[in-house]
N, C-alpha and C positions, 0 to 999 in steps of 0.2 A: 502578770496573769492575764491583764485586760489586753495587753499588747499581743499576747499569744493568741487569744480569742479572735482579735480582729484580723491577725494574720491568716488564721484558719478560715475566716469568713470570706476574706479576699480570694484565697485560693480555691474554695468551693465556688464563689460567684464567677471567677474567671473560667474555671473548668466548665461550669454549666453553660456560660456564654459561648465557649468554644465549641461545645457539643452542639448546641442549637444552630450555630453558624454553619458547622458541618453538614448537620442534617437538612437545613434549609437552602444550601448552597445549589446552584444550578448544576454543578458537576455531580453532586450526590444524588440529586433528584433525576438527572439525565433525562430519558424520554419517558420516565414514569407518568409525567404529567398529562400525556396524551389520554383522552378518554377511551380511545380504541384499546390501548394497552391495559388501562384500569378496568375496563369490561372484560375482555377477552383473556388477559392473562391468567385470572383465577379459575376459569372455566375448566372442567375436566374434558377428556377426550377431544372431539373434532373441533370444539369452540376455542380451546385454549392452544390447540397444536400449532397454528400459524405463529403465534407469539413465541412460543418455545422455540421453533425452528429460526424464526427471525432473530432471536438473541446471539445465535452463533453466526450470524451472516456477515458479510463484507458490507452490507447496508447498514446494519446495526453500528458496525465499528466507525462508519462516516456519517452517523447522525441522520441517515434516511429512514424514515419511520413509515408507518401504515398510509397515512394521508399523503406522503410524498408520491406514492404510486396510485393509490386507490381514490384519492381526493377526499371530499367531505371536510367537516369541521373538527379538527382534533381537540378542540377546547370546549365544545358544547355537544353534551350527550344527545340532546334533542335534534341537532343538525349534523351529527357525525357522519350519517348516511344519506343526507339530503342532496338530491341531484342540483338543487339551486346553489348549493355550495361546492359544487364540483366533483361530487361522489360519482364514480364511474363503476364501482364494483370490480368483478373479475371478468377478463376478456375471454372470448371464444377462442378455441385452438388458433384458428387462422389470423386472429387479430393479436396474438401474443407479441410478434416482432415489432408491431406498430406501437403497441403498449409500453414495450421496454425501450424502443427506439425514441420515445420522447426525450430521453435523457442520453441515450447511447446511439445517436443518429449515425455516426460513421461506422459503427459495428453492425448497425441493422442493414445499412448499405451493402457491407461486405457480405453478411449472412444471405441477404436475398440474391446476390449474384452468385453465390456458391450453389454446388449440387444439393446441399441440404435446403437451402432456401428455395430452390426450384421445385423441390418435392413437398413443399409447404401446402397443406390440405390434402396431400395424397399418402399420408402416412410417415412423412419426413419428420425429423426432429425439430423442435422449436428451442428458444432460448432456455426454457425450464427443463427441457430433457437433460441437458448437460449441466446447468448451472443451479437448477432447483428453483422452486417457486417462492418460498420464503427463506429457507436457509441458503441464500445466494452465495455461491462460491466465487472467489476471484478467478480470473483467467489464469491458469498455469499449467504446466505440462501435466500435472497429476490428473487432470480432466481427461487427458487422452489416455485411456487405459483399456485393457481388454474387456473388463467386466461391461463397461458402458458402450463401447464401440461395437462390440460383437452382438449387442442386442438387435442390430440392424443389418450387419454386413461383417464380412471377415476382418480380422484386426489387421491384417498384413499392410495395407495401405496406410492406416493410421499409425502403425508402428513405424513405418518409413518417415511419415511426416514429424513424428515425435522425435526421432533421432536427428533429423536434419536440423530442428530447432533447439536441440539440447545444447549444443555448442554455443549458439547464440545467447541463450540464456546464462551460460556460465561466464561469458565474456562480459555481459551487461553487469551481472552481480560483482565480478571482479573489479570492474571500473567503477561502480558505485562504491565500493569500500575504499577505493584509493581517493577517490574525491572527497569523501567524507573525512578521511585521515588528513588530507591536504587542508581542507576547511578549518579542521581543529588546530592546525598549525598557523593558520592566518593567511593562507595563499589564496590568491584570487582565482577561483575555478568557474566563474559564471559562464564563460564562452564553452567551456567543456560540458557543464551541466545542460545547457541549451542544446548542443549537439547530441549528447546522450538522451536527452527527453525526445527529441525528434526521432531518433533511431528506435527508442523503446517503443514509441507508438507505432512505428512501421513494423516492428516484430510483433507486437500484439495484434495488429490486423491480420497476421497470419493464421491466427487461431480459427478462423472461420473459413480458411482456404482448404479444400480437399483435393486439389491438383498437385500431386507429389512433385512434379517436375518444377511447376512454378513455386513451390515452397523451397525446394532445394536452391533454386535460382536466386530468389530473392533473399534467402538466408545468407548465401554466399556473399551477395552484394553488401548486405548489413554487416557481416563479419569483417569484410574488408575496412569498411569505414571505422567500425568499432576498434580495429587492431591499430588504425591510424591514430585514434584518441589515446589508445593505451601506450602507443610507442611515445607520444608527446608526453604523457604522464611519467613514463619510464625515464625519459631525458630530463624532465624537471626533477624527478627523485635523484638522479645521478648528480645533477648540478647542485642541488642542496646538500648531497652527501659531501661532495667535494669542498663545497663552502664550510661545511662543519669540520672537515679535516683540515682545511687551511686555517680556519679560526682557531682550532685547538693547537695547530703548530706555532701560530703566532703567539697565543697565550703561554704555550711552552717555552718558546724562545724568550719571551719577556721575563718568565720566572726563572729560567737559566742565567740570563743576564743580570737580574736582581741578585740572585746567589753569588755571581762571580763579583759583583760590585760589592757586596756584603763581605765576602772573604778578603778581597783586596783592602777594604777599609780596615778590616781587623788587622791585616798584616802590617799596614802602615802605622796603625795605632800602637801595635806592640813594638 
């Protein structure tokens, strides 16, 4: 009876300790520790809207919180919005590209060179026009759509750009899957991963280009290089398949030889 009570106590104590560790772990707390989120999160309406939008963003997925963009002290409520702690608040429209460009320098450069960037301050779109201010969306082909693009101009040109990029994205996705499969099989894919990383970056830079001819030309070059990687992986796949077949044949041959030897032995024994 005493042993049973002791066991129950141990189970309860261990369960309680595990629950506390789960609640107090950094993964469970996530970014709820920042005073910005603690203050704005529960607020109704306009006060809490940025936090609600941010939770579904690519920024939240990658651990980028309020202070990462707006500055300030995320751990001290009294200094959360202190300029002395780097708080910069919300930029004016013309300052949005530079604001986002502190992290996305290459993308800002591409944007400023484009027709969109040249229209900055003259009614042209900024980063938040397409990506959102707090519910920041990852660059993908879904951002190029008639509803968004036709707010400023006819959709025809954007549709042509999107179609030119669709094939490239399909190739990138296919190669990513193959590389992951090879890695799972213990194959060294570092060289292919580096090449794909470089080509993916070149592809992403096309998202801010609005010159249809240039997008089609660059997409074609990228696709040629992607096809080279893809062919290399196909050849590797074929070699692995042949090795497996050869290995199976060797094993099969050994089994047949063993069976024949066994039958011969039985014949002689008889």
